N, C-alpha and C positions, 0 to 999 in steps of 0.2 A: 496184316497178321498181328495178333497180340504178342506182347513180349514173352509171355509164358509159353504160348504156342511155338514161338521161334526158339525159345530155350529148349523145349522138348525136341524139336527137330534137330537142333545142334547136338543135344545129348545123344539122340538116336544115331546120328552120323558118327559120333565118336565111339559109342559103345559097340557099334557093328564092326569096327576095325579089330582084327585078331589081336589077342592079348599076348604080351610077353610073359612067359612063365617065370623068368628069372628076375623080375622087378622086385626091388626092395619095398617094404611096407609103405614108406612115405611116397613112393612112386606109383603106388596102386590106389591113391586117394584122388577122388574127383570132387571138385566143388561146383555145384550148379548155383551160380550167383544171380540173384534177382533183387529188384527193389523191394524194400521192406513193405511198401504199400501193396505189393502183389502177394502177400503171404496167404491170404484166404483163397485167392485164385489158384495159387500153386497147390495148396492142400486139396483143392477140388480136383486137381489134375494128377495127383500122385499115382492113381491107378493107370493112367496113360503112360507114365514112365515105366511102370511095371510091364505093361503090354509091349512097349518098344523094346525093353530089355529081353523079354521072353522071345519076341520075334527075331532078335539077334542071336538067339540060341543059348542064352544065359538064364540062370535062376534068379529070383528076386526075393529078398527079405526086407522087411521095413520095420525099423525101430524108431519110436517116437519119444523124444525127450520131454515133451511138454509138461507132463504131470509129475516128472521124477522128483523135482524139488519138494513139492507138497507131500508126496509119499514118503520121501526120506525124512523131512522135518517132522511130520506127524508121528513118525516112529521113534523120535528121540526122547530120551527119558525126561528132559526138562523142556519139552516143546512149548508148553504154556509160557514159561519164562522167556523163551526166545521170541515168542509172539509179542509179549509185553515189552521186551527190551531187545529189538532187532540188532542193535549195535554189538550185542554179545556174539552174534553169528560169525563175525570175522574170523575168530580163532577156530571155528568149527567147520568152515567151508572146505578145507582140505579133505575132511572126511566125506563130504558130499562127492568130491571127485573120485574118491575110492569107491563109494557106493555106485556111481555111474559105471565105473570100470567093471565092478562085480556083476551088475545087472546086464551090461552089454555082453560080457563073457558068457554068462548063463544063457542069454538070448541066442547068441551065435551057436552055442553047443546044442541047445534045444531045437533050433530051427534047421540044424544039419547043414549050415552054410559050408561050402567047399570052394575049391579053386575056380569053379565056373559060376560062382554066385556073386551078385551085386547085393551088398548090404547097405540099404539106404537109411540115412539118419535125418529125421525132420524134427522140428521144434527147437532148433538151435537158438532162436531168438530168446527162448526162455532162460538161457544161461546168462544173458546179459547182466552184468553187475555181480554175478555169483562166482563163476569160474571162467577161465579163458577158453575159447573154442580151440585154440591151438593145443592146450593141455589135454582137452578131451580127445581131439583127433590123435594126438601122440599116444594116448592110452588105447584107443580103439584100433588104430591101423594095424598093429602087429597081431591082433586077434582075428583079422579077416584075411583069409587065404586068397580070395578072389579080388573084388574091388570094393572099396568103401566109398559110397556116394554121400556127400554132405549137401543138403539143401541149405543154402547160405543166404539169409536175408541181409543184404548190405551192398558193398561195392568191391570191385577189384580194379585197381588202377596202378600202373607202374609197378607191377609185381607185388602189390600190397593189398591185403584184405582188410576190410573195415566192417565189423558187425554192426548192423543198424545205423551205419554212418555216424556212430555216437562217440568214437574216440579214436586215437591213433591206432592204426592197424599193425599187422605183422606180415612178414614175408614167409611163405610156406611153399614147399615143393609140390603141392598138389596140382593137378591139371585143372585150370579154371575154365568153366564153360559159362558163357553169358548169352544173352539173347542176340548180341551182336556177332559173336564168333567163339570158336574154341581157340584159346590162346596157346 
């Protein structure tokens, strides 16, 4: 069985367990962790995660981060200057995080996500070097009354997440699901 197929099965086993209604936002976050080399395979299988979620009796909403940086930057007043001198972006990146929060909040409201909804976030690898995934999850989690599912290309070892295995990771309260097991 492929790693992504096993990840899907482990996610399905986890999502089928009845949810606690009194869980705090950070406790309602699920990370599906997979090797970054499996990104395309996972994206091809996102509809299967949707199906498994609906079979468990929950609604599904999908938010893709992939193009958000390009959309945000192209809307900036001095976008051409930032393209010519990308080092100037460092001071502007906190605004990108604000933009993500606003887009996600609007998405959740428009999609009618509720306490029995899974709001899945893909394209997390596109954040690498721009903003920290932890900061994005901290912004998104309180906006989701059901479960926030983060498709996470990287690794989870010793309670530590590492995006794209590219730098030191961080510890987070989310429930990690890997192809090997639900932790």
